[in-house]
KOLDRENBA-476576 format. One record per atom (N, C-alpha, C): atom name; x negated, y negated, z negated. Coordinates in nm, 2 decimals, always signed. Layout:
# residues N
(atom "CA"; (X; Y; Z))
...
# end
This chain:
# residues 181
(atom "N"; (+1.78; -0.21; -3.94))
(atom "CA"; (+1.72; -0.10; -3.92))
(atom "C"; (+1.72; -0.02; -3.79))
(atom "N"; (+1.94; +0.05; -3.83))
(atom "CA"; (+1.92; +0.19; -3.84))
(atom "C"; (+2.04; +0.05; -3.70))
(atom "N"; (+2.09; -0.07; -3.67))
(atom "CA"; (+2.08; -0.11; -3.56))
(atom "C"; (+1.97; -0.16; -3.41))
(atom "N"; (+1.88; -0.21; -3.48))
(atom "CA"; (+1.79; -0.18; -3.39))
(atom "C"; (+1.74; +0.01; -3.29))
(atom "N"; (+1.74; +0.05; -3.38))
(atom "CA"; (+1.74; +0.20; -3.36))
(atom "C"; (+1.82; +0.30; -3.23))
(atom "N"; (+1.93; +0.25; -3.25))
(atom "CA"; (+2.07; +0.21; -3.15))
(atom "C"; (+2.03; +0.21; -3.04))
(atom "N"; (+1.98; +0.07; -3.06))
(atom "CA"; (+1.94; -0.09; -2.95))
(atom "C"; (+1.81; +0.03; -2.84))
(atom "N"; (+1.74; +0.06; -2.89))
(atom "CA"; (+1.63; +0.13; -2.91))
(atom "C"; (+1.63; +0.25; -2.76))
(atom "N"; (+1.78; +0.34; -2.86))
(atom "CA"; (+1.78; +0.46; -2.80))
(atom "C"; (+1.90; +0.43; -2.65))
(atom "N"; (+1.96; +0.30; -2.65))
(atom "CA"; (+2.07; +0.23; -2.53))
(atom "C"; (+2.00; +0.22; -2.45))
(atom "N"; (+1.88; +0.08; -2.48))
(atom "CA"; (+1.80; +0.07; -2.41))
(atom "C"; (+1.76; +0.18; -2.31))
(atom "N"; (+1.68; +0.31; -2.37))
(atom "CA"; (+1.58; +0.44; -2.30))
(atom "C"; (+1.72; +0.47; -2.22))
(atom "N"; (+1.82; +0.48; -2.26))
(atom "CA"; (+1.95; +0.54; -2.14))
(atom "C"; (+1.98; +0.48; -2.00))
(atom "N"; (+1.96; +0.39; -2.08))
(atom "CA"; (+1.95; +0.23; -1.98))
(atom "C"; (+1.85; +0.27; -1.86))
(atom "N"; (+1.77; +0.26; -1.88))
(atom "CA"; (+1.63; +0.30; -1.80))
(atom "C"; (+1.53; +0.41; -1.72))
(atom "N"; (+1.71; +0.48; -1.79))
(atom "CA"; (+1.59; +0.61; -1.68))
(atom "C"; (+1.75; +0.62; -1.61))
(atom "N"; (+1.85; +0.57; -1.64))
(atom "CA"; (+1.96; +0.61; -1.54))
(atom "C"; (+1.95; +0.45; -1.37))
(atom "N"; (+1.91; +0.37; -1.45))
(atom "CA"; (+1.93; +0.21; -1.37))
(atom "C"; (+1.83; +0.24; -1.24))
(atom "N"; (+1.81; +0.19; -1.20))
(atom "CA"; (+1.82; +0.19; -0.97))
(atom "C"; (+1.67; +0.04; -0.96))
(atom "N"; (+1.61; +0.09; -1.00))
(atom "CA"; (+1.57; -0.03; -1.06))
(atom "C"; (+1.38; -0.05; -1.07))
(atom "N"; (+1.25; -0.08; -1.08))
(atom "CA"; (+1.14; -0.06; -1.16))
(atom "C"; (+1.11; -0.14; -1.20))
(atom "N"; (+1.07; -0.24; -1.26))
(atom "CA"; (+1.00; -0.38; -1.31))
(atom "C"; (+0.93; -0.37; -1.40))
(atom "N"; (+0.79; -0.44; -1.48))
(atom "CA"; (+0.83; -0.52; -1.59))
(atom "C"; (+0.91; -0.54; -1.68))
(atom "N"; (+1.00; -0.57; -1.67))
(atom "CA"; (+1.17; -0.52; -1.74))
(atom "C"; (+1.18; -0.41; -1.81))
(atom "N"; (+1.22; -0.32; -1.75))
(atom "CA"; (+1.22; -0.15; -1.77))
(atom "C"; (+1.07; -0.10; -1.80))
(atom "N"; (+1.09; -0.15; -1.93))
(atom "CA"; (+0.93; -0.13; -2.01))
(atom "C"; (+0.89; +0.04; -2.07))
(atom "N"; (+1.04; +0.13; -2.02))
(atom "CA"; (+1.05; +0.26; -2.02))
(atom "C"; (+1.05; +0.33; -1.93))
(atom "N"; (+0.99; +0.26; -1.83))
(atom "CA"; (+0.93; +0.34; -1.69))
(atom "C"; (+0.84; +0.26; -1.62))
(atom "N"; (+0.88; +0.16; -1.68))
(atom "CA"; (+0.73; +0.06; -1.62))
(atom "C"; (+0.62; +0.11; -1.62))
(atom "N"; (+0.57; +0.14; -1.77))
(atom "CA"; (+0.43; +0.23; -1.79))
(atom "C"; (+0.43; +0.31; -1.74))
(atom "N"; (+0.42; +0.39; -1.62))
(atom "CA"; (+0.43; +0.50; -1.52))
(atom "C"; (+0.37; +0.39; -1.44))
(atom "N"; (+0.40; +0.30; -1.40))
(atom "CA"; (+0.33; +0.25; -1.27))
(atom "C"; (+0.17; +0.23; -1.28))
(atom "N"; (+0.12; +0.26; -1.42))
(atom "CA"; (-0.06; +0.24; -1.46))
(atom "C"; (-0.13; +0.38; -1.44))
(atom "N"; (+0.01; +0.46; -1.37))
(atom "CA"; (-0.12; +0.67; -1.44))
(atom "C"; (-0.05; +0.71; -1.30))
(atom "N"; (-0.16; +0.74; -1.19))
(atom "CA"; (-0.08; +0.75; -1.08))
(atom "C"; (-0.03; +0.88; -1.00))
(atom "N"; (-0.02; +1.03; -1.09))
(atom "CA"; (+0.04; +1.14; -1.05))
(atom "C"; (+0.23; +1.07; -1.19))
(atom "N"; (+0.21; +0.98; -1.24))
(atom "CA"; (+0.37; +0.94; -1.34))
(atom "C"; (+0.38; +0.87; -1.21))
(atom "N"; (+0.38; +0.77; -1.10))
(atom "CA"; (+0.36; +0.67; -1.06))
(atom "C"; (+0.46; +0.71; -0.97))
(atom "N"; (+0.43; +0.83; -0.90))
(atom "CA"; (+0.44; +0.92; -0.84))
(atom "C"; (+0.56; +0.96; -0.80))
(atom "N"; (+0.54; +1.04; -0.96))
(atom "CA"; (+0.70; +1.13; -0.98))
(atom "C"; (+0.82; +1.00; -0.99))
(atom "N"; (+0.81; +0.87; -1.03))
(atom "CA"; (+0.93; +0.78; -1.13))
(atom "C"; (+0.97; +0.75; -0.96))
(atom "N"; (+0.85; +0.70; -0.84))
(atom "CA"; (+0.86; +0.63; -0.76))
(atom "C"; (+0.95; +0.69; -0.66))
(atom "N"; (+0.86; +0.86; -0.61))
(atom "CA"; (+0.97; +0.95; -0.48))
(atom "C"; (+1.14; +1.02; -0.59))
(atom "N"; (+1.13; +0.96; -0.77))
(atom "CA"; (+1.30; +1.01; -0.77))
(atom "C"; (+1.36; +0.89; -0.80))
(atom "N"; (+1.30; +0.78; -0.80))
(atom "CA"; (+1.42; +0.60; -0.78))
(atom "C"; (+1.42; +0.50; -0.57))
(atom "N"; (+1.35; +0.60; -0.53))
(atom "CA"; (+1.32; +0.49; -0.40))
(atom "C"; (+1.38; +0.69; -0.26))
(atom "N"; (+1.44; +0.55; -0.24))
(atom "CA"; (+1.58; +0.67; -0.04))
(atom "C"; (+1.44; +0.79; -0.05))
(atom "N"; (+1.34; +0.64; +0.03))
(atom "CA"; (+1.20; +0.76; +0.06))
(atom "C"; (+1.03; +0.72; +0.02))
(atom "N"; (+0.97; +0.77; -0.05))
(atom "CA"; (+0.89; +0.73; -0.11))
(atom "C"; (+0.74; +0.76; -0.02))
(atom "N"; (+0.67; +0.76; +0.04))
(atom "CA"; (+0.61; +0.82; +0.21))
(atom "C"; (+0.42; +0.81; +0.12))
(atom "N"; (+0.35; +0.97; +0.22))
(atom "CA"; (+0.28; +0.99; +0.11))
(atom "C"; (+0.15; +0.87; +0.10))
(atom "N"; (+0.10; +0.84; +0.03))
(atom "CA"; (-0.03; +0.81; +0.06))
(atom "C"; (+0.07; +0.63; -0.02))
(atom "N"; (+0.13; +0.60; -0.06))
(atom "CA"; (+0.20; +0.50; -0.02))
(atom "C"; (+0.16; +0.45; -0.21))
(atom "N"; (+0.16; +0.36; -0.26))
(atom "CA"; (+0.16; +0.31; -0.37))
(atom "C"; (+0.24; +0.15; -0.36))
(atom "N"; (+0.28; +0.18; -0.56))
(atom "CA"; (+0.39; +0.09; -0.59))
(atom "C"; (+0.32; +0.06; -0.76))
(atom "N"; (+0.31; -0.09; -0.71))
(atom "CA"; (+0.17; -0.11; -0.87))
(atom "C"; (+0.20; -0.17; -0.96))
(atom "N"; (+0.20; -0.16; -1.04))
(atom "CA"; (+0.27; -0.24; -1.21))
(atom "C"; (+0.28; -0.38; -1.16))
(atom "N"; (+0.38; -0.44; -1.25))
(atom "CA"; (+0.45; -0.61; -1.13))
(atom "C"; (+0.47; -0.65; -1.10))
(atom "N"; (+0.51; -0.48; -1.04))
(atom "CA"; (+0.55; -0.52; -0.88))
(atom "C"; (+0.72; -0.50; -0.89))
(atom "N"; (+0.82; -0.57; -0.86))
(atom "CA"; (+1.03; -0.53; -0.90))
(atom "C"; (+1.06; -0.46; -0.74))
(atom "N"; (+1.12; -0.43; -0.80))
(atom "CA"; (+1.24; -0.33; -0.71))
(atom "C"; (+1.40; -0.30; -0.74))
(atom "N"; (+1.51; -0.40; -0.64))
(atom "CA"; (+1.59; -0.39; -0.68))
(atom "C"; (+1.73; -0.30; -0.59))
(atom "N"; (+1.82; -0.22; -0.68))
(atom "CA"; (+1.90; -0.09; -0.62))
(atom "C"; (+1.79; -0.01; -0.55))
(atom "N"; (+1.69; +0.04; -0.52))
(atom "CA"; (+1.55; +0.15; -0.52))
(atom "C"; (+1.69; +0.22; -0.41))
(atom "N"; (+1.79; +0.34; -0.42))
(atom "CA"; (+1.80; +0.40; -0.35))
(atom "C"; (+1.77; +0.36; -0.23))
(atom "N"; (+1.83; +0.20; -0.23))
(atom "CA"; (+1.79; +0.21; -0.04))
(atom "C"; (+1.74; +0.14; -0.02))
(atom "N"; (+1.63; +0.20; -0.10))
(atom "CA"; (+1.46; +0.09; -0.03))
(atom "C"; (+1.37; +0.23; -0.01))
(atom "N"; (+1.29; +0.22; +0.14))
(atom "CA"; (+1.26; +0.32; +0.17))
(atom "C"; (+1.08; +0.30; +0.15))
(atom "N"; (+0.96; +0.36; +0.14))
(atom "CA"; (+0.87; +0.27; +0.21))
(atom "C"; (+0.76; +0.39; +0.25))
(atom "N"; (+0.73; +0.31; +0.35))
(atom "CA"; (+0.64; +0.47; +0.46))
(atom "C"; (+0.52; +0.48; +0.36))
(atom "N"; (+0.47; +0.54; +0.45))
(atom "CA"; (+0.26; +0.59; +0.40))
(atom "C"; (+0.25; +0.58; +0.46))
(atom "N"; (+0.12; +0.46; +0.30))
(atom "CA"; (+0.00; +0.45; +0.31))
(atom "C"; (+0.05; +0.22; +0.31))
(atom "N"; (+0.13; +0.29; +0.25))
(atom "CA"; (+0.20; +0.11; +0.19))
(atom "C"; (+0.19; +0.08; +0.05))
(atom "N"; (+0.14; +0.00; -0.01))
(atom "CA"; (+0.09; -0.05; -0.13))
(atom "C"; (+0.16; -0.18; -0.11))
(atom "N"; (+0.24; -0.14; -0.22))
(atom "CA"; (+0.32; -0.29; -0.29))
(atom "C"; (+0.28; -0.34; -0.42))
(atom "N"; (+0.23; -0.44; -0.37))
(atom "CA"; (+0.13; -0.58; -0.50))
(atom "C"; (+0.18; -0.59; -0.59))
(atom "N"; (+0.11; -0.65; -0.75))
(atom "CA"; (+0.17; -0.65; -0.79))
(atom "C"; (+0.27; -0.78; -0.84))
(atom "N"; (+0.33; -0.87; -0.83))
(atom "CA"; (+0.47; -0.95; -0.81))
(atom "C"; (+0.54; -0.95; -0.69))
(atom "N"; (+0.48; -0.80; -0.69))
(atom "CA"; (+0.66; -0.85; -0.51))
(atom "C"; (+0.75; -0.80; -0.56))
(atom "N"; (+0.84; -0.82; -0.49))
(atom "CA"; (+0.98; -0.79; -0.53))
(atom "C"; (+1.08; -0.73; -0.45))
(atom "N"; (+1.11; -0.66; -0.42))
(atom "CA"; (+1.11; -0.60; -0.30))
(atom "C"; (+1.33; -0.53; -0.38))
(atom "N"; (+1.40; -0.65; -0.36))
(atom "CA"; (+1.53; -0.66; -0.36))
(atom "C"; (+1.67; -0.61; -0.23))
(atom "N"; (+1.66; -0.53; -0.24))
(atom "CA"; (+1.85; -0.43; -0.19))
(atom "C"; (+1.95; -0.47; -0.28))
(atom "N"; (+2.04; -0.41; -0.21))
(atom "CA"; (+2.13; -0.37; -0.32))
(atom "C"; (+2.26; -0.28; -0.25))
(atom "N"; (+2.45; -0.27; -0.25))
(atom "CA"; (+2.49; -0.14; -0.26))
(atom "C"; (+2.49; -0.11; -0.06))
(atom "N"; (+2.52; -0.31; -0.03))
(atom "CA"; (+2.53; -0.28; +0.13))
(atom "C"; (+2.41; -0.29; +0.26))
(atom "N"; (+2.30; -0.31; +0.18))
(atom "CA"; (+2.15; -0.29; +0.32))
(atom "C"; (+2.03; -0.29; +0.22))
(atom "N"; (+1.96; -0.26; +0.28))
(atom "CA"; (+1.84; -0.16; +0.31))
(atom "C"; (+1.72; -0.24; +0.30))
(atom "N"; (+1.64; -0.22; +0.24))
(atom "CA"; (+1.47; -0.24; +0.31))
(atom "C"; (+1.42; -0.16; +0.29))
(atom "N"; (+1.37; -0.15; +0.48))
(atom "CA"; (+1.27; -0.02; +0.54))
(atom "C"; (+1.15; -0.05; +0.57))
(atom "N"; (+1.04; -0.04; +0.52))
(atom "CA"; (+0.92; -0.07; +0.54))
(atom "C"; (+0.85; +0.09; +0.52))
(atom "N"; (+0.83; +0.03; +0.72))
(atom "CA"; (+0.66; +0.15; +0.80))
(atom "C"; (+0.65; +0.21; +0.73))
(atom "N"; (+0.58; +0.28; +0.83))
(atom "CA"; (+0.43; +0.36; +0.80))
(atom "C"; (+0.33; +0.24; +0.77))
(atom "N"; (+0.23; +0.26; +0.71))
(atom "CA"; (+0.06; +0.18; +0.75))
(atom "C"; (+0.15; +0.02; +0.75))
(atom "N"; (+0.29; -0.04; +0.62))
(atom "CA"; (+0.22; -0.16; +0.64))
(atom "C"; (+0.12; -0.22; +0.51))
(atom "N"; (+0.14; -0.35; +0.62))
(atom "CA"; (+0.08; -0.45; +0.46))
(atom "C"; (+0.13; -0.53; +0.38))
(atom "N"; (+0.10; -0.52; +0.30))
(atom "CA"; (+0.20; -0.68; +0.16))
(atom "C"; (+0.03; -0.68; +0.11))
(atom "N"; (+0.06; -0.80; +0.11))
(atom "CA"; (+0.02; -0.89; +0.02))
(atom "C"; (+0.04; -0.88; -0.07))
(atom "N"; (-0.04; -0.89; -0.21))
(atom "CA"; (+0.05; -0.99; -0.37))
(atom "C"; (+0.19; -1.09; -0.34))
(atom "N"; (+0.32; -1.07; -0.41))
(atom "CA"; (+0.36; -1.20; -0.46))
(atom "C"; (+0.50; -1.15; -0.32))
(atom "N"; (+0.47; -1.07; -0.25))
(atom "CA"; (+0.56; -1.09; -0.14))
(atom "C"; (+0.70; -1.06; -0.21))
(atom "N"; (+0.84; -1.08; -0.13))
(atom "CA"; (+0.97; -1.15; -0.14))
(atom "C"; (+1.04; -1.10; -0.02))
(atom "N"; (+1.13; -0.92; -0.07))
(atom "CA"; (+1.22; -0.95; +0.05))
(atom "C"; (+1.38; -0.96; -0.08))
(atom "N"; (+1.48; -0.98; +0.00))
(atom "CA"; (+1.60; -0.98; -0.03))
(atom "C"; (+1.76; -1.02; +0.08))
(atom "N"; (+1.84; -0.93; +0.05))
(atom "CA"; (+1.89; -0.83; +0.20))
(atom "C"; (+2.03; -0.98; +0.18))
(atom "N"; (+2.06; -1.06; +0.05))
(atom "CA"; (+2.14; -1.14; +0.07))
(atom "C"; (+2.11; -1.27; +0.00))
(atom "N"; (+2.24; -1.37; +0.08))
(atom "CA"; (+2.17; -1.48; +0.14))
(atom "C"; (+2.35; -1.55; -0.03))
(atom "N"; (+2.33; -1.70; -0.03))
(atom "CA"; (+2.42; -1.78; -0.12))
(atom "C"; (+2.46; -1.78; -0.01))
(atom "N"; (+2.68; -1.82; -0.05))
(atom "CA"; (+2.69; -1.92; +0.05))
(atom "C"; (+2.69; -2.07; +0.01))
(atom "N"; (+2.73; -2.16; +0.10))
(atom "CA"; (+2.68; -2.28; +0.06))
(atom "C"; (+2.74; -2.33; +0.19))
(atom "N"; (+2.92; -2.36; +0.16))
(atom "CA"; (+2.95; -2.40; +0.26))
(atom "C"; (+3.10; -2.49; +0.21))
(atom "N"; (+3.13; -2.46; +0.07))
(atom "CA"; (+3.21; -2.60; +0.00))
(atom "C"; (+3.18; -2.72; +0.01))
(atom "N"; (+3.19; -2.82; -0.04))
(atom "CA"; (+3.13; -2.96; -0.14))
(atom "C"; (+3.16; -2.96; -0.26))
(atom "N"; (+3.35; -2.90; -0.25))
(atom "CA"; (+3.45; -2.89; -0.38))
(atom "C"; (+3.39; -2.78; -0.44))
(atom "N"; (+3.25; -2.68; -0.47))
(atom "CA"; (+3.32; -2.59; -0.61))
(atom "C"; (+3.18; -2.56; -0.55))
(atom "N"; (+3.08; -2.55; -0.63))
(atom "CA"; (+3.01; -2.50; -0.71))
(atom "C"; (+2.87; -2.40; -0.64))
(atom "N"; (+2.72; -2.39; -0.62))
(atom "CA"; (+2.79; -2.26; -0.47))
(atom "C"; (+2.71; -2.22; -0.62))
(atom "N"; (+2.76; -2.16; -0.70))
(atom "CA"; (+2.68; -2.08; -0.79))
(atom "C"; (+2.82; -2.00; -0.78))
(atom "N"; (+2.89; -2.01; -0.75))
(atom "CA"; (+3.04; -2.03; -0.74))
(atom "C"; (+3.07; -1.95; -0.65))
(atom "N"; (+3.03; -1.95; -0.48))
(atom "CA"; (+3.09; -2.00; -0.39))
(atom "C"; (+2.99; -1.80; -0.37))
(atom "N"; (+3.01; -1.73; -0.40))
(atom "CA"; (+2.91; -1.54; -0.34))
(atom "C"; (+2.84; -1.53; -0.28))
(atom "N"; (+2.83; -1.45; -0.22))
(atom "CA"; (+2.72; -1.48; -0.15))
(atom "C"; (+2.78; -1.43; +0.06))
(atom "N"; (+2.70; -1.43; +0.10))
(atom "CA"; (+2.68; -1.40; +0.21))
(atom "C"; (+2.71; -1.19; +0.28))
(atom "N"; (+2.74; -1.16; +0.35))
(atom "CA"; (+2.72; -1.04; +0.32))
(atom "C"; (+2.59; -0.99; +0.35))
(atom "N"; (+2.54; -0.90; +0.35))
(atom "CA"; (+2.42; -0.81; +0.30))
(atom "C"; (+2.44; -0.80; +0.47))
(atom "N"; (+2.22; -0.77; +0.43))
(atom "CA"; (+2.18; -0.71; +0.60))
(atom "C"; (+2.10; -0.66; +0.55))
(atom "N"; (+2.03; -0.57; +0.67))
(atom "CA"; (+1.95; -0.46; +0.66))
(atom "C"; (+1.78; -0.57; +0.65))
(atom "N"; (+1.65; -0.49; +0.61))
(atom "CA"; (+1.52; -0.64; +0.62))
(atom "C"; (+1.44; -0.44; +0.63))
(atom "N"; (+1.39; -0.45; +0.75))
(atom "CA"; (+1.35; -0.39; +0.81))
(atom "C"; (+1.23; -0.39; +0.93))
(atom "N"; (+1.09; -0.33; +0.78))
(atom "CA"; (+0.89; -0.40; +0.86))
(atom "C"; (+0.89; -0.28; +0.91))
(atom "N"; (+0.79; -0.27; +1.05))
(atom "CA"; (+0.84; -0.12; +1.15))
(atom "C"; (+0.65; -0.15; +1.13))
(atom "N"; (+0.60; -0.04; +1.18))
(atom "CA"; (+0.44; +0.02; +1.11))
(atom "C"; (+0.29; -0.09; +1.19))
(atom "N"; (+0.25; -0.05; +1.06))
(atom "CA"; (+0.15; -0.10; +1.12))
(atom "C"; (+0.13; -0.32; +1.02))
(atom "N"; (+0.24; -0.33; +1.08))
(atom "CA"; (+0.30; -0.48; +1.00))
(atom "C"; (+0.17; -0.51; +0.87))
(atom "N"; (+0.13; -0.67; +0.92))
(atom "CA"; (+0.06; -0.68; +0.81))
(atom "C"; (+0.21; -0.84; +0.78))
(atom "N"; (+0.19; -0.79; +0.61))
(atom "CA"; (+0.29; -0.89; +0.57))
(atom "C"; (+0.19; -0.99; +0.46))
(atom "N"; (+0.13; -1.17; +0.43))
(atom "CA"; (+0.08; -1.20; +0.43))
(atom "C"; (+0.11; -1.24; +0.20))
(atom "N"; (+0.05; -1.26; +0.15))
(atom "CA"; (+0.08; -1.35; +0.02))
(atom "C"; (+0.18; -1.46; +0.08))
(atom "N"; (+0.19; -1.46; -0.07))
(atom "CA"; (+0.29; -1.50; -0.09))
(atom "C"; (+0.40; -1.57; +0.01))
(atom "N"; (+0.43; -1.44; +0.08))
(atom "CA"; (+0.55; -1.43; +0.16))
(atom "C"; (+0.70; -1.45; +0.15))
(atom "N"; (+0.78; -1.49; +0.23))
(atom "CA"; (+0.97; -1.39; +0.21))
(atom "C"; (+1.00; -1.45; +0.29))
(atom "N"; (+1.06; -1.29; +0.30))
(atom "CA"; (+1.12; -1.24; +0.43))
(atom "C"; (+1.29; -1.26; +0.36))
(atom "N"; (+1.37; -1.27; +0.47))
(atom "CA"; (+1.50; -1.31; +0.41))
(atom "C"; (+1.58; -1.18; +0.53))
(atom "N"; (+1.73; -1.17; +0.46))
(atom "CA"; (+1.84; -1.12; +0.45))
(atom "C"; (+1.84; -1.06; +0.63))
(atom "N"; (+1.87; -0.96; +0.74))
(atom "CA"; (+1.86; -0.93; +0.90))
(atom "C"; (+1.73; -0.97; +0.94))
(atom "N"; (+1.65; -1.03; +0.86))
(atom "CA"; (+1.53; -0.95; +0.95))
(atom "C"; (+1.46; -0.84; +0.96))
(atom "N"; (+1.39; -0.83; +1.12))
(atom "CA"; (+1.31; -0.75; +1.15))
(atom "C"; (+1.22; -0.80; +1.24))
(atom "N"; (+1.05; -0.71; +1.10))
(atom "CA"; (+0.92; -0.77; +1.21))
(atom "C"; (+0.94; -0.61; +1.32))
(atom "N"; (+0.85; -0.68; +1.36))
(atom "CA"; (+0.81; -0.50; +1.48))
(atom "C"; (+0.67; -0.51; +1.47))
(atom "N"; (+0.66; -0.38; +1.50))
(atom "CA"; (+0.50; -0.31; +1.48))
(atom "C"; (+0.38; -0.40; +1.50))
(atom "N"; (+0.33; -0.36; +1.42))
(atom "CA"; (+0.19; -0.42; +1.41))
(atom "C"; (+0.19; -0.60; +1.42))
(atom "N"; (+0.31; -0.71; +1.41))
(atom "CA"; (+0.38; -0.80; +1.39))
(atom "C"; (+0.24; -0.90; +1.30))
(atom "N"; (+0.21; -0.95; +1.24))
(atom "CA"; (+0.15; -1.04; +1.12))
(atom "C"; (+0.23; -1.19; +1.07))
(atom "N"; (+0.23; -1.14; +0.93))
(atom "CA"; (+0.32; -1.31; +0.80))
(atom "C"; (+0.18; -1.33; +0.80))
(atom "N"; (+0.23; -1.47; +0.87))
(atom "CA"; (+0.09; -1.56; +0.73))
(atom "C"; (+0.12; -1.62; +0.60))
(atom "N"; (+0.02; -1.54; +0.51))
(atom "CA"; (+0.05; -1.59; +0.40))
(atom "C"; (+0.10; -1.74; +0.34))
(atom "N"; (+0.21; -1.77; +0.24))
(atom "CA"; (+0.34; -1.84; +0.27))
(atom "C"; (+0.42; -1.82; +0.32))
(atom "N"; (+0.44; -1.77; +0.44))
(atom "CA"; (+0.52; -1.80; +0.51))
(atom "C"; (+0.73; -1.70; +0.49))
(atom "N"; (+0.76; -1.82; +0.54))
(atom "CA"; (+0.96; -1.77; +0.49))
(atom "C"; (+0.97; -1.72; +0.59))
(atom "N"; (+1.02; -1.61; +0.64))
(atom "CA"; (+1.12; -1.56; +0.78))
(atom "C"; (+1.23; -1.53; +0.83))
(atom "N"; (+1.31; -1.64; +0.87))
(atom "CA"; (+1.42; -1.67; +0.87))
(atom "C"; (+1.51; -1.52; +1.01))
(atom "N"; (+1.36; -1.49; +1.11))
(atom "CA"; (+1.43; -1.45; +1.24))
(atom "C"; (+1.38; -1.32; +1.24))
(atom "N"; (+1.38; -1.26; +1.34))
(atom "CA"; (+1.32; -1.18; +1.36))
(atom "C"; (+1.17; -1.18; +1.43))
(atom "N"; (+1.08; -1.08; +1.44))
(atom "CA"; (+1.00; -1.15; +1.47))
(atom "C"; (+0.90; -0.97; +1.60))
(atom "N"; (+0.86; -1.02; +1.69))
(atom "CA"; (+0.88; -0.87; +1.82))
(atom "C"; (+0.77; -0.91; +1.75))
(atom "N"; (+0.67; -0.74; +1.85))
(atom "CA"; (+0.60; -0.64; +1.74))
(atom "C"; (+0.41; -0.74; +1.89))
(atom "N"; (+0.39; -0.68; +1.77))
(atom "CA"; (+0.19; -0.78; +1.82))
(atom "C"; (+0.20; -0.92; +1.81))
(atom "N"; (+0.29; -0.98; +1.71))
(atom "CA"; (+0.31; -1.15; +1.72))
(atom "C"; (+0.26; -1.17; +1.58))
(atom "N"; (+0.22; -1.34; +1.56))
(atom "CA"; (+0.16; -1.34; +1.48))
(atom "C"; (+0.28; -1.49; +1.46))
(atom "N"; (+0.36; -1.50; +1.32))
(atom "CA"; (+0.38; -1.58; +1.31))
(atom "C"; (+0.33; -1.63; +1.16))
(atom "N"; (+0.33; -1.79; +1.15))
(atom "CA"; (+0.30; -1.84; +0.99))
(atom "C"; (+0.40; -1.95; +0.99))
(atom "N"; (+0.41; -1.99; +0.82))
(atom "CA"; (+0.44; -2.16; +0.82))
(atom "C"; (+0.60; -2.13; +0.76))
(atom "N"; (+0.71; -2.20; +0.71))
(atom "CA"; (+0.81; -2.23; +0.65))
(atom "C"; (+0.89; -2.27; +0.67))
(atom "N"; (+0.99; -2.33; +0.85))
(atom "CA"; (+1.02; -2.16; +0.79))
(atom "C"; (+0.93; -2.10; +0.97))
(atom "N"; (+0.91; -1.98; +0.90))
(atom "CA"; (+0.79; -1.86; +0.97))
(atom "C"; (+0.82; -1.97; +1.18))
(atom "N"; (+0.71; -1.97; +1.22))
(atom "CA"; (+0.65; -1.95; +1.42))
(atom "C"; (+0.65; -1.90; +1.43))
(atom "N"; (+0.66; -1.90; +1.53))
(atom "CA"; (+0.53; -1.79; +1.65))
(atom "C"; (+0.34; -1.88; +1.63))
(atom "N"; (+0.33; -1.79; +1.62))
(atom "CA"; (+0.14; -1.86; +1.64))
(atom "C"; (+0.13; -1.79; +1.81))
(atom "N"; (+0.12; -1.68; +1.80))
(atom "CA"; (+0.05; -1.66; +1.90))
(atom "C"; (+0.08; -1.50; +1.94))
(atom "N"; (+0.08; -1.46; +2.04))
(atom "CA"; (+0.09; -1.25; +2.11))
(atom "C"; (-0.09; -1.24; +2.02))
(atom "N"; (-0.10; -1.10; +2.07))
(atom "CA"; (-0.17; -1.03; +2.10))
(atom "C"; (-0.14; -0.88; +2.13))
# end
């Protein structure tokens, strides 16, 4: 029993200091279910957390200190925002996200045939920037180095590998231009 209590205390201390939010962090995750507690947690953890922003339960954020969430942005359940020590994720004001949207600032290397992929490391991390008013549909993935323009629309289920200009609709895997508006 003493060992269990020590484990709980150790886990609690880790959760208080960890630069992440998510269901795997139960000592802080419960705060996402209560608006005032959610705001306090997010303002403590994120680089920026705008007015009217909401980080919903069952969403994940890794390396919160390199994530900026603008005014009136709702990060919906199942979404994953992965920044790291070398790259940021910046969501501008009034960005709309469907559920299960993924942001990844790095990518595995896959350059050698004689070395397992898991042992090849990563390419250098690159920032992801989503400008004001963009709309990213459910189940989309935004990869490293991508900049999504102002009021751009990303169709549900898309994988965005390249920059998206302002006022442009893209969709597909990989995402391609549908039209400008």
